[in-house]
VOBA-681300 format. One record per residue: residue in one letter; x, y, z of N, C-alpha, C, O, CB in turn. Coordinates in steps of 0.1 Angstrom, whole numbers, padded with zeros to 4 digits, always signed. Glycine has a CB too. Layout:
REM residues N
AXYZXYZXYZXYZXYZ...
REM end
This chain:
REM residues 201
X+0008-0467-0127+0002-0458-0134-0006-0447-0125-0015-0448-0117-0005-0466-0143X+0000-0436-0130-0003-0424-0118-0022-0422-0121-0026-0426-0131+0009-0406-0122X-0027-0417-0113-0043-0413-0110-0041-0401-0103-0037-0392-0110-0053-0425-0101X-0041-0399-0096-0040-0389-0088-0024-0383-0084-0013-0389-0082-0047-0394-0077X-0028-0367-0085-0017-0362-0080-0020-0353-0076-0029-0347-0083-0008-0360-0088X-0017-0345-0061-0016-0337-0055-0013-0321-0060-0005-0317-0068-0009-0343-0048X-0022-0317-0054-0017-0302-0061-0012-0292-0047-0017-0289-0036-0034-0293-0071X+0001-0290-0053+0006-0282-0034+0002-0269-0034+0009-0259-0033+0023-0279-0028X-0013-0272-0034-0026-0251-0034-0034-0254-0028-0040-0264-0026-0036-0242-0048X-0035-0241-0024-0051-0243-0018-0063-0238-0028-0075-0239-0026-0052-0233-0003X-0058-0234-0039-0062-0222-0048-0073-0228-0056-0069-0232-0068-0050-0214-0057X-0087-0230-0052-0097-0231-0061-0095-0227-0075-0101-0234-0083-0107-0226-0057X-0089-0218-0077-0088-0212-0087-0076-0224-0100-0078-0231-0109-0084-0197-0081X-0068-0220-0094-0060-0233-0099-0058-0248-0103-0054-0254-0113-0054-0234-0094X-0065-0254-0087-0070-0262-0089-0085-0266-0103-0087-0277-0109-0072-0261-0076X-0091-0258-0103-0101-0256-0113-0096-0262-0125-0100-0273-0128-0103-0243-0116X-0084-0252-0136-0079-0250-0143-0071-0263-0142-0072-0271-0152-0075-0238-0143X-0064-0266-0133-0057-0281-0136-0063-0295-0141-0061-0305-0148-0052-0285-0124X-0075-0288-0133-0085-0304-0132-0092-0302-0152-0094-0309-0163-0105-0302-0112X-0093-0295-0149-0096-0289-0164-0091-0300-0179-0096-0306-0189-0085-0272-0165X-0075-0299-0173-0062-0301-0185-0063-0317-0182-0067-0325-0190-0042-0291-0181X-0058-0320-0166-0052-0328-0168-0068-0341-0165-0067-0353-0168-0037-0327-0159X-0077-0336-0160-0092-0344-0163-0092-0354-0175-0094-0366-0173-0104-0333-0166X-0089-0349-0188-0084-0352-0200-0076-0369-0200-0077-0379-0207-0075-0339-0203X-0067-0365-0187-0058-0378-0197-0061-0386-0187-0052-0394-0186-0039-0377-0202X-0074-0388-0175-0079-0394-0167-0070-0390-0153-0066-0400-0147-0080-0408-0173X-0066-0377-0147-0057-0378-0138-0066-0373-0128-0074-0364-0132-0044-0371-0141X-0066-0377-0117-0071-0363-0105-0064-0360-0099-0056-0366-0092-0081-0363-0095X-0068-0343-0103-0058-0334-0090-0068-0331-0079-0080-0329-0079-0050-0318-0096X-0060-0330-0072-0063-0330-0051-0056-0317-0048-0044-0314-0049-0054-0347-0038X-0065-0311-0043-0058-0299-0038-0050-0307-0018-0053-0314-0008-0075-0282-0037X-0041-0301-0022-0034-0308-0006-0038-0303+0007-0030-0305+0016-0019-0306-0004X-0052-0296+0009-0056-0291+0020-0067-0304+0021-0076-0303+0030-0061-0273+0020X-0066-0313+0015-0074-0325+0015-0064-0335+0024-0065-0347+0024-0077-0329-0002X-0057-0330+0028-0045-0342+0035-0043-0333+0049-0046-0338+0060-0026-0345+0025X-0039-0319+0047-0046-0317+0058-0029-0308+0060-0025-0302+0070-0053-0332+0067X-0024-0310+0047-0008-0304+0047-0006-0289+0052-0016-0282+0053-0001-0304+0030X+0002-0286+0054+0004-0267+0054+0011-0268+0044+0016-0277+0037+0012-0258+0068X+0010-0248+0042+0018-0247+0033+0031-0242+0033+0033-0234+0042+0012-0240+0026X+0041-0248+0024+0055-0253+0023+0055-0238+0030+0045-0231+0030+0065-0259+0007X+0073-0232+0038+0077-0215+0034+0090-0218+0020+0101-0222+0017+0085-0205+0051X+0075-0210+0015+0086-0203+0007+0096-0197+0009+0094-0186+0015+0083-0196+0001X+0112-0201+0005+0123-0192+0010+0132-0195+0003+0143-0195+0008+0128-0193+0023X+0129-0198-0013+0134-0193-0025+0133-0181-0034+0122-0175-0036+0132-0199-0031X+0148-0176-0039+0146-0166-0045+0139-0167-0059+0142-0157-0066+0156-0161-0044X+0133-0175-0065+0127-0177-0072+0117-0184-0079+0114-0194-0072+0132-0178-0074X+0108-0182-0091+0099-0190-0088+0099-0204-0089+0091-0212-0084+0091-0187-0094X+0113-0209-0100+0113-0229-0095+0120-0228-0086+0122-0240-0083+0121-0243-0107X+0127-0221-0079+0135-0223-0062+0117-0225-0056+0116-0236-0049+0147-0202-0054X+0105-0218-0058+0097-0220-0046+0083-0232-0047+0075-0237-0040+0091-0204-0042X+0088-0233-0062+0077-0243-0066+0086-0259-0062+0080-0268-0056+0071-0241-0086X+0094-0260-0064+0106-0271-0061+0101-0273-0042+0102-0282-0034+0126-0261-0066X+0099-0264-0041+0098-0264-0025+0086-0270-0019+0086-0278-0010+0099-0249-0019X+0072-0265-0026+0063-0262-0023+0060-0282-0030+0057-0290-0022+0058-0245-0029X+0061-0287-0047+0063-0298-0042+0067-0311-0035+0058-0319-0032+0064-0298-0044X+0077-0313-0032+0090-0320-0023+0078-0318-0014+0069-0326-0017+0108-0313-0020X+0074-0308+0001+0066-0306+0010+0050-0313+0008+0044-0316+0018+0066-0293+0011X+0045-0315-0001+0031-0320-0002+0036-0336-0008+0028-0345-0004+0019-0309-0015X+0045-0342-0014+0044-0349-0019+0055-0362-0008+0057-0373-0010+0045-0345-0032X+0058-0353+0003+0069-0358+0013+0056-0365+0022+0055-0377+0024+0080-0345+0022X+0048-0355+0026+0037-0355+0032+0027-0364+0029+0022-0370+0038+0033-0345+0033X+0022-0366+0015+0009-0370+0015+0017-0383+0004+0008-0388-0003-0005-0357+0010X+0026-0388+0000+0033-0398-0008+0026-0402-0018+0024-0414-0020+0036-0408-0002X+0020-0391-0027+0015-0391-0035+0022-0382-0048+0023-0370-0046+0004-0388-0031X+0027-0387-0059+0032-0376-0065+0026-0360-0064+0016-0354-0058+0031-0380-0076X+0035-0355-0072+0031-0336-0062+0032-0328-0075+0040-0332-0084+0046-0327-0047X+0024-0318-0075+0026-0305-0087+0028-0293-0078+0024-0292-0067+0012-0301-0097X+0033-0284-0083+0032-0275-0073+0038-0262-0087+0048-0264-0094+0043-0279-0056X+0025-0246-0090+0033-0235-0093+0033-0230-0087+0026-0230-0078+0032-0230-0101X+0047-0216-0089+0049-0212-0083+0049-0198-0102+0056-0198-0112+0061-0219-0072X+0036-0189-0097+0036-0181-0102+0035-0164-0102+0033-0161-0090+0031-0186-0106X+0036-0157-0106+0031-0141-0104+0035-0135-0120+0037-0141-0131+0042-0132-0090X+0034-0117-0116+0033-0111-0121+0041-0102-0122+0044-0098-0111+0025-0109-0121X+0049-0095-0132+0059-0094-0131+0063-0079-0139+0068-0079-0150+0065-0107-0134X+0060-0065-0130+0063-0053-0140+0068-0046-0136+0070-0043-0124+0057-0047-0145X+0075-0037-0153+0088-0035-0155+0089-0022-0150+0098-0014-0154+0093-0038-0169X+0080-0017-0142+0083+0004-0143+0089-0005-0127+0099+0000-0122+0061+0025-0143X+0084-0019-0118+0087-0020-0107+0098-0026-0104+0099-0031-0093+0078-0023-0102X+0107-0028-0114+0114-0037-0120+0117-0048-0111+0124-0050-0101+0126-0031-0125X+0104-0057-0122+0101-0074-0120+0095-0074-0104+0098-0083-0096+0117-0086-0121X+0087-0065-0102+0082-0065-0088+0060-0065-0093+0056-0059-0103+0091-0047-0077X+0052-0073-0084+0054-0081-0075+0061-0092-0074+0063-0095-0062+0046-0083-0071X+0066-0101-0083+0075-0112-0086+0068-0125-0082+0058-0129-0086+0090-0112-0079X+0076-0129-0072+0077-0144-0060+0069-0140-0046+0065-0149-0038+0095-0148-0055X+0067-0125-0045+0056-0118-0037+0047-0118-0041+0038-0117-0032+0057-0108-0032X+0039-0117-0057+0024-0118-0063+0016-0120-0053+0011-0110-0048+0022-0129-0075X+0010-0135-0045+0003-0129-0037+0001-0130-0023-0006-0135-0015-0005-0131-0040X+0012-0121-0023+0015-0109-0005+0017-0096-0007+0022-0088+0000+0032-0112+0006X+0010-0095-0023+0020-0083-0025+0014-0071-0017+0020-0061-0018+0022-0079-0041X+0001-0072-0007+0002-0054-0005+0004-0062+0013-0002-0056+0023-0019-0040-0011X+0014-0075+0016+0009-0078+0030+0005-0090+0035-0006-0092+0029-0001-0071+0033X+0007-0098+0041+0003-0111+0050-0007-0109+0049-0010-0098+0052+0008-0115+0064X-0018-0119+0044-0028-0119+0042-0039-0107+0036-0050-0102+0039-0028-0123+0050X-0030-0106+0027-0038-0098+0019-0048-0107+0011-0048-0119+0013-0028-0089+0009X-0057-0098+0000-0065-0105-0004-0062-0098-0021-0055-0088-0024-0080-0104+0005X-0068-0105-0029-0070-0099-0045-0070-0086-0048-0065-0080-0058-0081-0102-0051X-0081-0079-0036-0081-0066-0041-0069-0057-0037-0062-0049-0043-0093-0059-0038X-0068-0061-0024-0059-0048-0017-0042-0055-0024-0033-0053-0016-0060-0048+0006X-0039-0060-0031-0032-0062-0041-0031-0057-0049-0020-0053-0053-0032-0069-0043X-0044-0056-0059-0047-0051-0071-0047-0035-0070-0044-0028-0079-0061-0057-0075X-0052-0032-0058-0050-0019-0051-0036-0016-0051-0031-0006-0055-0056-0019-0037X-0031-0023-0047-0015-0016-0046-0004-0012-0053+0006-0006-0050-0008-0020-0042X-0014-0020-0067-0003-0019-0079-0011-0007-0084-0004+0003-0087-0002-0034-0091X-0021-0007-0084-0026+0005-0091-0021+0020-0085-0018+0030-0092-0041+0004-0089X-0020+0018-0072-0016+0029-0062-0001+0030-0071+0002+0036-0082-0015+0026-0042X+0008+0023-0061+0024+0022-0074+0027+0031-0089+0034+0041-0092+0024+0005-0082X+0014+0021-0099+0009+0032-0111+0006+0041-0116+0006+0044-0128+0007+0034-0113X+0003+0047-0105-0008+0064-0104+0007+0070-0116+0020+0068-0117-0010+0078-0078X-0006+0078-0127+0000+0087-0136+0008+0079-0143+0011+0088-0151+0007+0097-0131X+0013+0070-0146+0028+0060-0156+0009+0061-0168-0003+0059-0165+0041+0033-0145X+0017+0066-0181+0012+0065-0188+0012+0046-0195+0019+0036-0192+0017+0076-0193X+0001+0046-0208-0001+0032-0210+0013+0023-0214+0017+0012-0209-0011+0031-0222X+0020+0030-0222+0030+0025-0227+0042+0021-0220+0051+0012-0223+0033+0031-0235X+0041+0032-0205+0047+0022-0193+0046+0014-0188+0053+0007-0180+0048+0024-0184X+0033+0012-0193+0027-0001-0182+0028-0015-0187+0019-0023-0185+0010+0001-0179X+0043-0020-0195+0043-0033-0195+0045-0043-0188+0056-0045-0182+0046-0035-0201X+0038-0048-0188+0045-0065-0180+0040-0076-0181+0033-0074-0190+0046-0067-0167X+0039-0088-0178+0040-0102-0179+0035-0111-0169+0038-0110-0157+0053-0104-0181X+0028-0117-0172+0027-0134-0162+0034-0142-0162+0031-0147-0174+0018-0142-0162X+0044-0149-0157+0048-0159-0150+0044-0168-0144+0040-0166-0133+0052-0157-0144X+0044-0185-0149+0045-0199-0145+0049-0205-0144+0051-0213-0154+0042-0204-0146X+0053-0209-0131+0072-0223-0135+0060-0230-0129+0052-0223-0124+0095-0223-0123X+0058-0243-0130+0047-0253-0131+0064-0269-0128+0073-0272-0137+0035-0251-0154X+0064-0277-0113+0070-0285-0111+0062-0303-0112+0050-0307-0113+0076-0279-0099X+0071-0305-0112+0060-0323-0111+0073-0332-0109+0083-0333-0115+0049-0330-0132X+0065-0339-0094+0072-0345-0090+0066-0358-0087+0054-0360-0084+0077-0339-0082X+0077-0368-0090+0070-0382-0086+0064-0391-0074+0054-0398-0073+0076-0389-0089X+0079-0384-0064+0077-0383-0051+0094-0374-0047+0103-0371-0054+0073-0399-0044X+0092-0373-0033+0095-0362-0023+0111-0365-0033+0117-0359-0041+0093-0365-0002X+0112-0378-0027+0131-0382-0034+0137-0374-0048+0148-0370-0049+0132-0402-0040X+0126-0374-0059+0127-0374-0075+0143-0363-0079+0144-0350-0080+0108-0366-0081X+0151-0373-0080+0166-0362-0082+0158-0354-0098+0156-0342-0097+0188-0376-0088X+0155-0360-0110+0148-0351-0120+0133-0342-0122+0128-0343-0134+0150-0357-0129X+0126-0335-0112+0119-0329-0111+0117-0322-0124+0123-0313-0129+0122-0324-0102X+0103-0329-0128+0096-0326-0145+0094-0304-0144+0087-0300-0135+0072-0339-0146X+0099-0293-0151+0099-0284-0144+0092-0279-0161+0097-0284-0172+0114-0279-0135X+0083-0273-0162+0077-0258-0173+0073-0248-0171+0067-0244-0161+0067-0257-0179X+0076-0240-0180+0076-0227-0178+0065-0225-0188+0060-0231-0198+0090-0220-0181X+0060-0210-0178+0052-0202-0195+0051-0189-0197+0051-0185-0185+0036-0204-0199X+0050-0179-0204+0054-0165-0201+0041-0160-0206+0039-0168-0216+0069-0158-0208X+0030-0152-0206+0023-0139-0209+0024-0122-0212+0021-0115-0202+0018-0139-0202X+0027-0115-0222+0031-0107-0225+0019-0095-0222+0009-0097-0229+0037-0110-0236X+0019-0086-0214+0006-0075-0217+0006-0058-0206+0016-0052-0202-0012-0085-0211X-0003-0057-0205+0002-0047-0200-0007-0037-0187-0016-0031-0193+0005-0041-0212X-0007-0034-0176-0015-0031-0163-0025-0016-0170-0021-0006-0174-0002-0027-0147X-0039-0021-0169-0049-0011-0170-0048-0004-0159-0043-0007-0148-0062-0016-0171X-0055+0008-0164-0059+0020-0150-0067+0016-0142-0066+0020-0130-0066+0035-0153X-0082+0004-0144-0091-0003-0137-0092-0012-0139-0088-0018-0149-0100-0002-0136X-0100-0017-0126-0100-0038-0128-0111-0036-0143-0120-0028-0143-0110-0052-0107X-0109-0045-0151-0119-0049-0158-0119-0069-0159-0111-0077-0162-0116-0041-0172X-0138-0069-0155-0138-0086-0164-0141-0087-0149-0137-0080-0139-0122-0097-0174X-0152-0101-0148-0156-0110-0140-0146-0120-0133-0144-0122-0120-0165-0115-0147X-0138-0128-0144-0134-0140-0145-0123-0141-0142-0117-0131-0140-0136-0146-0155X-0118-0151-0143-0103-0157-0130-0099-0149-0119-0108-0141-0117-0087-0157-0138X-0089-0147-0111-0085-0145-0100-0073-0137-0102-0068-0136-0113-0084-0157-0092X-0068-0129-0088-0054-0123-0090-0052-0107-0100-0056-0095-0099-0046-0136-0097X-0045-0112-0108-0041-0102-0110-0058-0102-0122-0064-0092-0125-0022-0100-0115X-0059-0105-0123-0067-0112-0144-0076-0101-0145-0079-0100-0157-0081-0131-0146X-0081-0090-0137-0091-0075-0138-0080-0069-0141-0083-0065-0152-0101-0068-0122X-0067-0064-0139-0057-0055-0143-0049-0056-0154-0045-0046-0159-0050-0054-0134X-0045-0069-0162-0039-0079-0174-0052-0076-0188-0062-0081-0193-0038-0101-0167X-0040-0062-0190-0044-0062-0204-0037-0074-0218-0025-0073-0222-0041-0046-0208X-0043-0081-0223-0041-0089-0238-0042-0080-0252-0051-0078-0260-0052-0101-0239X-0033-0076-0250-0031-0060-0262-0038-0067-0274-0047-0062-0281-0010-0054-0269X-0032-0078-0274-0039-0084-0295-0051-0088-0293-0056-0089-0305-0031-0101-0304X-0063-0090-0283-0074-0087-0283-0082-0073-0273-0095-0072-0272-0078-0099-0280X-0073-0065-0267-0076-0050-0255-0089-0060-0250-0100-0057-0255-0082-0028-0264X-0087-0069-0242-0092-0071-0232-0083-0079-0222-0073-0085-0226-0104-0076-0235X-0090-0078-0207-0077-0080-0194-0087-0095-0202-0096-0097-0210-0077-0073-0169X-0073-0104-0193-0074-0113-0190-0087-0122-0184-0091-0133-0187-0064-0112-0185X-0095-0108-0171-0109-0116-0166-0122-0109-0179-0134-0109-0177-0114-0110-0143X-0119-0105-0185-0127-0106-0192-0128-0117-0208-0134-0114-0219-0129-0093-0192X-0119-0128-0205-0120-0136-0214-0124-0150-0211-0117-0155-0202-0111-0135-0218X-0132-0159-0216-0140-0174-0210-0128-0183-0207-0118-0180-0212-0150-0182-0223X-0128-0188-0202-0117-0194-0191-0112-0207-0203-0101-0212-0202-0125-0202-0171X-0121-0211-0213-0112-0223-0223-0099-0213-0233-0089-0219-0237-0127-0231-0237X-0102-0196-0237-0094-0188-0240-0082-0184-0232-0070-0184-0235-0101-0180-0242X-0088-0180-0220-0075-0179-0213-0066-0194-0208-0055-0191-0205-0077-0170-0200X-0069-0203-0208-0064-0214-0211-0055-0218-0219-0045-0223-0215-0071-0220-0213X-0057-0215-0232-0050-0213-0242-0039-0202-0246-0030-0203-0254-0058-0214-0248X-0043-0193-0238-0031-0185-0243-0023-0180-0227-0011-0177-0227-0038-0170-0253X-0033-0181-0215-0022-0175-0201-0008-0185-0202-0005-0193-0210-0030-0179-0183X+0000-0181-0191+0017-0179-0188+0016-0197-0183+0024-0206-0185+0024-0162-0172X+0000-0197-0174-0003-0211-0172-0006-0221-0177-0003-0232-0172-0007-0212-0168X-0012-0219-0189-0018-0227-0202-0011-0228-0209-0018-0232-0218-0027-0225-0208X+0002-0225-0214+0014-0227-0218+0022-0239-0211+0024-0250-0218+0021-0214-0216X+0027-0237-0197+0032-0244-0189+0025-0257-0190+0030-0268-0194+0034-0238-0177X+0011-0257-0184+0003-0264-0184+0008-0276-0202+0015-0287-0202-0012-0253-0181X+0003-0271-0211+0008-0273-0223+0018-0279-0223+0016-0291-0228+0011-0265-0229X+0028-0276-0220+0041-0283-0220+0041-0290-0209+0052-0296-0207+0052-0274-0220X+0035-0292-0203+0034-0303-0191+0033-0317-0194+0041-0326-0194+0023-0302-0183X+0019-0313-0197+0007-0326-0208+0021-0333-0216+0027-0343-0214-0009-0314-0225X+0022-0322-0225+0036-0330-0230+0044-0337-0227+0042-0349-0228+0042-0326-0233X+0053-0334-0223+0062-0341-0215+0060-0350-0203+0069-0357-0200+0069-0332-0211X+0047-0350-0195+0041-0360-0188+0039-0370-0189+0037-0378-0180+0033-0359-0185X+0038-0372-0198+0027-0388-0207+0040-0399-0197+0036-0405-0187+0028-0390-0237X+0051-0399-0202+0059-0409-0199+0056-0409-0185+0052-0421-0184+0073-0408-0203X+0055-0405-0176+0060-0405-0164+0043-0407-0156+0040-0408-0144+0070-0389-0162X+0037-0407-0164+0024-0411-0160+0022-0428-0166+0011-0433-0165+0013-0399-0167X+0030-0433-0170+0027-0445-0174+0038-0462-0161+0041-0474-0161+0033-0442-0194X+0038-0444-0153+0053-0459-0145+0043-0461-0132+0046-0469-0123+0077-0450-0136
REM end
């Protein structure tokens, strides 16, 4: 019976979101930092490759089942950038404000209809480091990049990501609503359906 999973991330926002949903299944999600696990070298060229690298690394060091999320923003006008480099778009050590400022700068003067973008999330769950069949779940959230930041909820690019059908930024949505709609929410919903047999092992 699995009741503890290590999250291959130290991101407090992601940890909170995963615990909100997996906590209902009596599963505790703990950050890899609790075990002094260093960040894995993300040498993959896609979200799924990087998620597998991170999950395997965390499982190997902790001996626990591991969950890794690789997600990011794809902007059509930037040929899919920042993509897998979303967290370090403005360079190594960049924070959310730096990344958002760079994105706004690159899109300066671009009309609203050409600011289409989407968030993508790839979740990988590995029962152990040698798991030959990791569970892979995916979610996509379509939207547009705003001209300026709006809202105080969320993290990352949430203040710049317009959800067109609600005419609100992701950062303006209450957490429960965001969790239902978002790329991560979709991937987690798929994970919850597919992980149940794994948790009984």
